[in-house]
Each structure stands twice: as C-alpha cells, then as structure tokens.
N, C-alpha and C positions, 0 to 999 in steps of 0.2 A: 797252570790253571792257578790263578788266587781268586779266592771264595772270601767275602767279607761277612764276620757274622753281626750281629744286632750291638753286640760288645764291642764293636769296632777292631777285635781281634780277628786276623790273615793266616790261612792255612792255604797250604799249595794240595791240590789233586790234581790227579790225570783229567784231560779233557775226556769228555763222553760220561762221566762219571756222574748219577742219578741221586736227588735227592736220600733216597731212601737209603744209599750207600753210604752219605755222607752220615748220616743219622746213627748206623752203624759203627763207624767209624768214631762218631765222638763219646758212643757210652751204648750199653745193651738200653739199659733204662730209656735213652730216648728213643731209641729203634722203636721200643715196645709201645711208646704214646703218640709217636707221629702218624699224622693223618693225612698230611700236605704240604705246601712249601710253599714261600713266597720267594719268588728270584728274581730281582731288577723289579717288586714292587707288585709283579704279575703273580697271582695264584695258578701251582700248576700241580698236578697230580705227581706223586712220590716217584713216580718210575719213569720221569721225562728227565734224559739227558741234560748236561749242563755242557755247553761246546766252548766256552768264552768265561773271561773274567766275570764275577758277578757280586753282588751283594745276594744274601742268603738268608732266609729263617725258616727254618723249619715249624711247621703249624702244628700244635697239640690242642687238647679240647680248652685247654685252658685260655684260648686265644677265640676273639668273638667270631675270628674268621673258620675258627677250628670247628665252633658250635654251629655254624652254619653250615659246613661243609656233611657232619656230622647227618643232622637233621635234612639235610634233603637226599642223601644218600640212603636215608632210612624211609624217605619217601620214594624210592626206588624200589626197595626193598617191598614195601608196601602194594605198591600198583606191580610187582611181578608176583606176588599172594593173590591178588587178586584176578590176575589173568588166567591164573592157575585154576582158580574156583568158576571164574565167570567166563570162559574162553570168548564172550560174543562182546566184552565190555569196550570201550574204547576211552583212551586216553586223554583228557585234556592238558594240565598242570598241575603239576605239585611241588611246590617251593618250602624253602625254611619260614617260618614265619618268628625272627627271632626279637620281635619287639611286642609279643602276645603271650603273657605270664602263663595264661590256661593252655595253651597248646605251642607245638613246636615246628611241626609241619602239618600240612595236608596235601590230599590229592583230588582232583578233580575228574568223576567220572561219569561216563556216558553208560547208562545199564538197560536192559530191555526191561527188568523186573524193579518193583520196590526195596530198598536198603533200610535196612531199620538198625537199632543198637543190638539187637539179639543175633544179627551176623557177625559181630565183629569176634567174637570168641573164635569162630572159623576161621576168619582170617588171621588173626593172631598165632595160630598155631600152625598157619601154612607160613607165615612169615618167621616161625621159629624154625621150622625145616628149615628153611633157605638160609639162615642166618647159621645153623649148625655146621651146615655143607661148607661153610668158608670161603664162598665163593669169590673170585677176584672184580674189581671193578677194572674192566678195560677200554681204554679211548679208541675212536676210532672217525677218521676225517674223511666225508665222500662228497663230491662235488653238489651243487646245491639242486643242479637239474635232477641228479640222480636220486637225492634224496625226496623231491616233490613227489617221483614218478613212484618210489618205494611205497611213500605214505598213502597215496591214491591209489596205488593198486591193492592195498592193504586194507582200503576203507577207514584208516585212521584222517578220518575227516578233519580234525581239531590241529593236529601235529601239521596234515599238509597245508591247512591255511595260515598257520602261523610262519612254516618255513617260506612260505609263497611270498611273505612281505620281508625276508632276509634281505639284505644288501650286500652279503658277502659273496665270495665264490665259491665257499664251501659250508661245511655244515656239519658239527661235531655230534656225535652218537656215543652213548656208554652202552656197554654191556655187562653182565654177570649171570653166570649160565646163560640159560635160554630167553632171558629177556633182554631186550632193545630198547633203547629210548633218546631222544633227541635231548642233548645237555651240551651246555657249554662247561660244566665242572667246575672245578675238580670234585672228584670224590674220595673216601674214605679207601684205602687199601682193598678191603675185603668185607662181606657182609659180617664175618665175625667178630668187628670191633665194635657191632652192637652187642653189648649187654644186658639191656635191661630196655623195656620199651614198653609201653601202653596206647590202646586206640582208644579214644576216650568219646568221641562222641559223632553221630551223623547229621548231614545239614545240607538244604536245596540250596545250590547257587548256581543264578542264572550264567550262561557261558559268556564269558565276559563283561558280567555284571550289568548286560542289558535282559529288563526282562522281555521284550522282544525275541531274544533269541532262547533256546532249548532251558530247560532247567536241568541242570546235572547234580548227582549226589557229590557231597564232599565231606569227606573223610578226615578226622584228624588227630594227631597224636603227640607222643613225647617220646624222647628214645636219650638213654645216657650210655655213658662208657662204665658204669658201675651198677649194681642193684641197689646199693645204698644210697646210692644220687637219684634212683625214681621213687623210691621208698619216700624219702623226703620232701621230692615233690607233691608226692598226690597227698601227704598230709598236709601241706601247703595250702592246694589246691582244695580242699573239705574245707580247711580254715578261712582261704578266701571268699568259699560260696556263702558263708553265714553273714560276711560282710559285703556282700554284694549290694551295691547302693540302690538298686531295683527295689531289694526285697526290704532294707532300712528305710528306705524315701515314704514306701508304703506306710510300717510299722512305726515310723516316727511320725507322719503325717505330717513329709516337707513337701512334696512336690507331688505331680500326678500327668500323665500320658492319657487322653482321650482319641479313641479311633475317630468319635463323631466329631470331633474338633480338626484333628488331621494327624498323620503318625509324624514323631520328630517334632512335635509343637508342644512346649513344656506350660504347665500349668503351675504357678510357685503357691503352693499354700502359706498361709500366716507364718507357719512355724520355719518353714525353709526359706519364706522373703524375709524374716527377720535376721537370718546369718545372710543370706544375700546382702543385704544392706548394710549389715557391720561389715562386711567384707569390702563394699563399695565405698561405704563411708572411710574405712582407712586408707583404701586406695586415694580417692581423693585428698582427702588432708595431706597423707604422704605426699602425692604429686605437686600438690601445691607448697609445701615445705622445700621442694629439690625444685625451684623453679618452673615449673611445668604452669601451663594455663590450660584452663577447659573450654572445649568447644564442642558444639552438638551440630549433627549434619542429618540430612532426610534420608528416610529410607529409600527414596525411588530416586531415578535420576532417567534424563533422555538418554537412549539406548547408544547415540553415538558419543557418548563419554565413555562408556566401554569400549566400542572400537579404538577410540584414540589412547585409552589407557593397556590397550592390549589384552585386558582380560576375556574379551569374546572370542578373541584369537587363540588364547591358551585354557580358557578354564569354562568354554562354551557348555558342556557335560555337566558341569557343576552348576549350574545358574538356571534358574526355572525362566519358563518361556515370558518373554514379553508380554508386555498389555497393552490396548490401544487407550488414547488418552488426545481425545480432539484432534484425531488425524495424526497422530505422532506414537510413535512407538516407545513406551518407560521399561527400566527394567526394576526389578528388585536390588539392593544391592548387594553383593559376595563380600565388596572391601569396604574400607571407609578412607582410603589414602589419595583416591581423587579430587574428595570432597575438601579435606585438607589441603591440598594443593591449589584448589581454588579460592580459599580463604587467603594463601601466601599471595594468588597472583592478583586479588581485588585492590593493591595499591602498588607503588615502586618502593622495594626495602633499599636500604642503604648498608655497607658494610659495618656500620656503626651499630644498627638495630639487630642483627644476629649475633646469638643463634636463637631461633624460635622455638620453644617445645610446646608442640600440642597435644595435647592427651583427651579422648573421647570413650567414653563407656559407650560402644556402638555397634548395634545391632543389626547383624546381617543374615545372609539367607543363601541356605546352599540346598541345587535339588541332589539330596541325598538319596541313592536308590534303596525303595523298603528292606531289601535284605540285608543293607549291614546298618541299618539303625539301631541303637542301642543305647537305652536309656537317656541318660545325659551326656556319654561320651563321645553318640554320633546322633544329632538334631540336625534338624532343617532351619530351626532358627535360633541363633544365640548372639550372645553378647560379646563382642571381644574387648578386653584392655589394652585399648589400641593405644598409638600415639607415633609423630613423627616428629623429627626434629631436623630444622631445617638451619645449616649451619655453610660456613667458608670451608676450603679444603684445610686450612692453615689450624681450623675447629675441630677438625673430625678425630683425632687423635683425641683430643680430650675428654671429647662427648662417649668415644666408645667406654673410655675409663669410667666414668662415670655411671656411665648403664650400666657395665658389668658390676659394678658396685652398689647399686640399687638393685638390681635383680636379685645378689645375691642375701642383702637385707631384706627382701619379700619371702624370699623363700625360707628365711629361717623364721620371721615372724608366724610362719604359719606351721613351723616345726618339721620343715623337710632341710636335713642335714647335708644328705648325701645325692650325688646328681653326678650326672655325665653331660660332657659337654661336645659336639660335634661341630666340625665347619664342614655346611655345604658347598660344593661348589659348582661351577658352572655346569646348568642341565644341557640335554642334546639341541632343545627348541629354546633357544633364545633370544632377547635383541640385544642391541649395541656392540660395538667395538671390542675387538679381544684386549688392546689398549686399556678401554674403560673395566673390563672384566678384570682385570689382572691386578689394576690398582685398588679395585674395593675389595678383594679379596687378601693383597698384600696388610690392607688396613685393618682387616677382622685379626691376622694372626698376629699382626704388631700388637694389637691391644690384648689377646690372649697371653702371648710370650710377657707383657709388663706386666700383668697381675700375675705372673704365675700359675695358670690354670691351665692342666693336662686337658689336650683335647684329643678328639679322634676325625680321622678325615672320614667324610661323606661324599664321594665322587660324584658328581653329577645329580645333585639331591638338592641346586639351590633353586629359586623361584626365578621365572623367566628374565626378570630386570634386575639381577642381583645376586652375590652369593649370602649365606646369613650364617648365623652362630645359633645354635640349638641349643636348648638346655634341658636333659632328659631328668626329673626326681625321679629319687627312689621311694616308693611307699615302706608301709611297716613289713610287706611280703618280699622286700628285696623288688616287685618289679617297676620297671622305668616306664614314666609317662612324660611325652614330651610337652611341653606349657614355654618356657621362653622361647621368643624369637627375637633377632637382631639381625637385620638385612641393611649393608649399603647400597646406595642407589644411586647412580650418576646417569640413570637410563631414563628413568620417567621426567627427572629435570630437565632434561634434553628434549625429551618428547612433548613437555608441556610450554617447554621457553622460560622456566621458572630462574630469574634471576637476580644480582644485588648490583647496585652502583657500589664500585669499589671506590678503593683513595685516590685513582689514576683517574676517577670519574667517568671509567668505562665500565659495561655491560659485562659481569663474570657470571658463571653457571653455579646455581647453587647447588649444595651438595644434600643428599635428603638420607636420612636415617628411619627405618622404617622398626617398629618394636612393640612388642606386646610380652607383658610377662608374666601374668598369669596365662594368657591366652584365653580360650572360651571360658567365660564365666561359669557357664554349664556342666562344661568337663571337668574344672577345676574342684568343683563345688562335689561333683560326683566322686572324686581323688580325694577331696578330705572324709567325705561320709567312710569310703572304705580305709582309708589308711588310720582312721579315728574307729574304724567299726563302730560308729554313730556317737560313740562317746568324745564329744566336742571337748574342748578344754573350754574353761569357765568362762572366757572372755568371746568364745565363739558360742554357746549354747543357746539355743533358742528359749528356755525354759532356765534360769540358774539355782532358782532356788523355791522349793513343793514346801508350803506348808500343811501339816497334814495334822487335823483334829482328832483328839481323840473323843471329847463329848462336846455337846452343844456351849454349855456353861462357858465356854474357853473363845466364844466367837469375840466376843469386844478385843480380847487380849491379844488373838492372830491377829485381827484386823490393825493393830497399833503395830503390832512388827510389820507386819508387810507395809503399811505405809512409811514406816521409817526408809526400810528397804528400797521400796518405788521411789522414795523422795530424793534417794540418794543416785540414782540411776541402773538399781539391781533390776533385772526382768523376775518376777514371783508370782505364783498361782497361789490359790490357797482352797484345798481341798475339804468341801465341810459338809460332803455326804455322808449320807447317814449309812458306812459300811465300816466295817472292822478295821482298825489299826493296820495287823497284819497285811489286809488285803491293801490298801493305800500305800504300804512300804511296797509290796512287790509288785505293784502296778507301775511305781515311782522308778524303781531301779530298773524295771523293760524300758520305760521312757527313757531310761538314760540321763535322769536329772543329777547333776552333779552334786545338789547339797537338798537333805532331806531338814527341816527342824519339826521336831514334832512336840506338839503342845497338848498338855494335858493338864487336870485340876493342879499336881506337884508342880510343874513348871511355872503355871499363872502365879501361884501364891509367892512363889521367889521369884518371879521377873527374869526367869531362864527359859531355856529350850533346850531339849533332846537333841542331840545333832546326829544324824547319819548321813555320812560320805559313800557316793555312788563307788560300787565293787571294795569299796573299804569294811564299809560295817556301821554301827555304833560308837561313836566317839565319844558321849556322855553329855552331863548335863552341863550348858553353860551360856554364859551373856549371851546374848543375841546381838550384842554391840560389838563385841571382840568376832563374831564369825563375820561381823559387815565389815570391819575394817580388814579383816581377812581376804573377803573376797573382793575387795576395793583393790588391795593391792596387787592380787592376782590379776582383774580386769587392767589395773594401770599397766604392768610391766606385760602385758601378754603372754603370761604363764604358759604353759603347755602342758603342765603337772596336771 
C-alpha cells in the first residue's frame, strides 16, 4: 500500500496501518505532536486503519484543523467534568470557535441551578483530574434508531432532538473514561494532550439561538498544548480588553447604543461621524477613480422581491417581520443586490456597454437576536460598502483580478498588511445547477492563482447563489476579522432574466459579481478602533491638533494658528479653559489627540509653539508652519505612523 505525503513523497506501508503508526515510523518528534490525520482529504482519528493507497497528512496543533480538533476535545473534557460535578446536567452543543480570539471553545449546558464564574474553579479542578488520567478518546458508531432511543431513555433531550434530524443510518459517539457524547470527530488521542487551559466566562444562551426556547448556560474556555502559549494568550486578552471598541467608543465619545432607541442600532456622535465620513469619502473617491458609478436604493421593498431573490427562503430568520403598506407587505432590506439588478433591468444593455460597476454605501437591516448583539461588531442596522459588477463571461477574469488588487489597496490604506484568504464553496442549500456552481468556483480559483494569493478552502460556506472569496484581516493582536467578500453569481442573473444583446444580435446572460471590501462600515470601524487602540493615524483622527493655552493673554495668537491649520483642512480644537496646562495635556493624551501645540507667552513672543506628540511626548519649540507641513504630508499620504 502506497501513502503519498503533502511534499509528494511516497512510502510503502502495510494495509491496515494507522496514522499513529505512520507518524511513529516517520519520527518520534512527529508522533509526539500528532493529533489526527487527513486521509484523502478527510479528517480521521490517529487510530483509524488505512486500507488502500491514499494521500495522507499528519495533523498537528500547527494546522488550523489541528487547533479546532484540540479545542473541541477540550470542550468534551469540560463537559465530562461538569457531569461529574452536576450529575443532573444535560448537554447541548460544545464546538470549537476558531474565529473568536477571546475564547476557543464553549459548551451549552442545561443545569437545574444557576452557574456563575465563581463555579469555574471547581470545574477546572475536575478537568485537571481527567487530563491527568490521560484517558484515550475512542470512537464508536451505532444505528441512528439506537442513538435516538439511548438519548431519550437517558433524558438527553437536546441530543435526542439533534440526532432525530440526521439523515444518516448511523451516528458516531466518542468516549473518554466514563463520558460519552455524540460527535462526528475526530478527536485528539487522549486527554493528556491538553497541557494548559483556562475557563474564561459564563453567559446565558438560548437553545438554538431562539429566545422562545430554554435559556442554557454557556461556558467559554481556551486550551493549548504548552503552558507558555496559555500565558501569552491570557496576556493578549488583557491587552485586548483595554482596547475594546465599546469602552473606547464611550471614552472617546465616538458612538453609543441606547436601549430606548433599540438594541443593535448605532448613534454616531460627532467625533465618530467625522471618522466615518473620512472613511466613506475615501471609499467614494477611490471607487470613482477605479471606474465605478455610485447608486442609491430604498430601505424597503415589496416582499415579493425577496421571494424572487431567494432571501426569504434562505435568510428569513435574519429578516425583520414585514410591514403592511396600503394592503401590501413590504420588507426592510437585508441586502442591496436586488435593487442593483433592477437598475440594470431598467433598459436593454448591449455587449458594448459592459461592464457596469455600481457601488453603494447601502444601509441594510438584519434581525439579530439580542443575545448575539455586540457593540459595532453585531448590530441590527448597518451600512455595507457594497458593489455589483455586471459583465460578460469573457470579462469575468479581468474583473476578478481588478477586484483583488482593489481590495488589497484598501486594506493596506487602513494599515492592514496581514490577512487570510478563504475560498468558500457550495453550501448544503443552494440554487442553480451544478454546472453553474462549478463554473463560478473555477473562476474564483483562477483569479486567486493568477494573483499568487495563498488561500484556504472553506467547504460549504458559500452563499446560496454562489461561491465566494473571503478575506480575513489580522489586527494588532493577531485576531482575524472577516471583511472582504467577492462572490461570482450566475444564478440571480438567470432568476431575474438580466441579459445583454451580444455581437450576434441575440440575448446572452450577464454575469454578476457581488463584493464588499470593508464589509459593514460599523464593524470595520470597531475593528479600526481596537486595532489602533483608539490611537487613530493622523489622517483618520477626529481631532488632529489640540492647541493648549497656558495663559489668556495668548488667545489671539492661538486663534491665528488655529485659523491657519483649519484653512488647510486640519481638524483643530483650542482649549482656552482656565485649567493648569498639566491637566490639559493629560486630558489630551487620554483623548489620544495626535498633536498638542502648547502656547504661552514665550511661544507667542517668538512666533512658535511647543509641540507634544501623543505617546511620544515633548518635541520642542517649533515654527507652527513646519508642523502644518508635516501634518499635511501625513494626511496626503495616509501615513499610519
């Protein structure tokens, strides 16, 4: 039997060899860190026999799949500890959460008593005992009818509900020690692989996110194969807490969310609105430079539009209830795309006209459950930097390549140079033919290859009408945030009958590309706040210069300086309060003002200013015109220093 490794080397092994044995033969070092394996693209446990020729990769914690397996296994360990301490507990779900920096796994639990963070220490102690026993994870499969009976007999109502929805003939279970749980796996070889962990918090969570169902207790945690990794992560968590955009948004007077108005609905304060306006103006200017035209669309539409587009079939749970208007049902828009389609359909289009690139900062509305709302990251009303490209099939390749370049230009402009690219493929529920999906997916792959962009496959994560490229930017803490999405769509053009007249005089179907570069403006703003810890680059800072007066006698001189800066387009505030200069400086530092110009009698008599830079300190006595020139250069180049 021949096994082929990721580096394309081949080795012969006896039939029935397990990945664990393969890892041991390759080397003791690999055996020690092996967590699972990928055989012919399928993740399996290390003790799974391989019966025929196959491609194989040994999975370690260095792999994304390895991390998820490690964290999910820790969730099982936590669940078993909880059952030891609370025998009447009922388990719901306990997944790994790879895209959440603050936690890496959780488990939802139904308990007959309240659970607080004071209880986490006892759970951790019990987990440590289970880990110390180095219990092996073992997989078994049973008929689905037997599984349903087992969970019903044992009163595991959540597991019974889930397994009753399965369409397979069998269900897989995993055990370690006296614990058994339904799970597709794979898992780490044994509990002893977990060398460091921490339970972080307890929160309420409705079963399946439905507030009409029972409230469960959700416990979040992190785990690692080395103690130093846990220490580093906890330190980063503490740093990130100080940069929470919800805290900084209030401290810097950027935005607020008021329950009297409604959860998840953002009020932009003047300073936050200035930053948003800078972002949006830059966005508009660059789109116009790159051949886009700007459009606007309404906030509501007849409900039949959303039936036709498919959004009601696939996103109904995320849409607000319809509203009656003169005997007809209207719906708040969750997306902008159908409106752009109807702009296209407003008249006949020729092959000579294409492509059309239409962009809109369109505000949309999603019904997010109150339990998942989170500052600017998860809201109910938000603005997408949306655009749609309508083109001929022969233009698609060039348009995708331009889009990727445009996207990286935007990310770099805001200081994001690290990112991960994902290619999301056909989901379980979709519209259109397989041929169309294959064509769209191949177009995206081709564009990524031509731009030599490394990407990861994200099977089944496409939208219902097409596959997509997602770009996850990495912030100063190494956290990944999904912003950019580029989606090739042959399905909605077919559904809405959007065509162009070809050179041959007949009608041909138009190709549509959906794309957002920054994603939600609200969410992107929150990421910016946390990435820079509120210390915006000069070009984005709501107040770029604060002039601090030492004495009243220099008011006129300070006003002349302020007028010079303001007339050049610099955002300036003048602090004439009767406060000590030390107090004014400390306050300006707290508000993270990039430049502070201190003006006293000495400065006024010499026609200069004393300059302080945020986080740097005193620069010295300087001609205000040289500071203005420095500022204007930073603004012009959008410097992030």
